[in-house]
N, C-alpha and C positions, 0 to 999 in steps of 0.2 A: 123420838126414835123417828129414822127416815129410812125407809128403801132406798137404795139407790138402783136404780135401772140402767138410767143415762150416767152422766157424769156429776161428779161434784167436785169443787175445789179444793186445795190444798190449803186455800185460807179458810174456808168454811169449817175443814177439818180442825184447823187451830182453835178457830174461836169455839168449838165445841169441846175440844181437852182443855181448854182455860174454864169453861163454864163446869165441866164436871171433875178431872182428874188430876188438870193442871198439863202434864204433857203427855197425857194418850188419850185415845178413844176406842173402846170397845167396838169388835165388829165381830157379825157371824157370816160367813160366805155360801150360798148354794153353789156348790161346785157344778149341780145339772143344770141349771139356769142362768149362770152366769151372773147373779146381783148379788147383795150384799146389805145388810143393815146396817148403820152405826148409831151411835150415840145414847145407847141404853145405858144403867145405870151396871146390869150383869147382862152376861153372856145369854144365859137361859129367858131372859125375857126378849133380846134380841131374836134370838131362836123361837119363841113361841109365836110372835109375830111374822116369822116368814111361815111356820106352820099353818096358822090362821090363814094365811094366803096363799096356801096350796103346795107349797113346798113340803119333801120329806122328809123327816131328821135324819136318816143316813147321809145323806148329801151336804147336812150344813155341819159348820168347822167355825170354832170360835178362834180369833186371832185379835192381837193388840197390834193398834197404828200409832207412831211417833209422829206426826206432823214436822217438828223442828228436824228431826234425823234427816240427812241428804244421801244417805248410802242402802243398800239392801238389807240393813237391820233397823230399818225404821219399821219392818213387818215381824212382828213375832207371835210363834205359833204358842201359845201357851192360855188355855181355857179348860176351866174343869167340864166341859159338856163335851172335851175331846175325848175324855175316859168312856172307851171302848171297847172292853174286850173280845165281845159278841164279834166285834169288824177289825178284832187283830190290832188295835190301840190302846196297848195299853198305859199311856202317860197322857198328862197333858197338854202335850206336845202334838204334834202332826206326825206319827211315823213313817209314813208312805209319802218317798219322794215327791211319786208321781202329783199326788194329791196338793202337796206343799208349792209343787210347779204352775198348778193348773190355780190355785188361789193367789198367786204371784201374778199370772196373769191376767185374771181376773181385775182384780186390786189395780194393776196397770192400767188397762183398758178405761177404769171406772173413774180414777183418781186423776184429775187434772194438776201435772205439778207445775 
């Protein structure tokens, strides 16, 4: 697993995808700090790594990245860690459009196309 605070290339994500799941890389985004972690087998492992490094669980959201896809659908908002009824999120997706937009902004800022 790797915490991304600066940039990571799409080529590096493709290599991670091939080594793990074939076509996707799991990631957890800290929408408060503007960072993400990639390369874990489970979103919960990535979430734990960010928490160990000072992140607040309430600002962490799980996504999947498909580095071979060239349009906006390359980001999939789907992870068990997103089930948070206490925060008003009752699905594995991310129900709040503002949080989704913030995640897209962070991902686009940190990943070099």
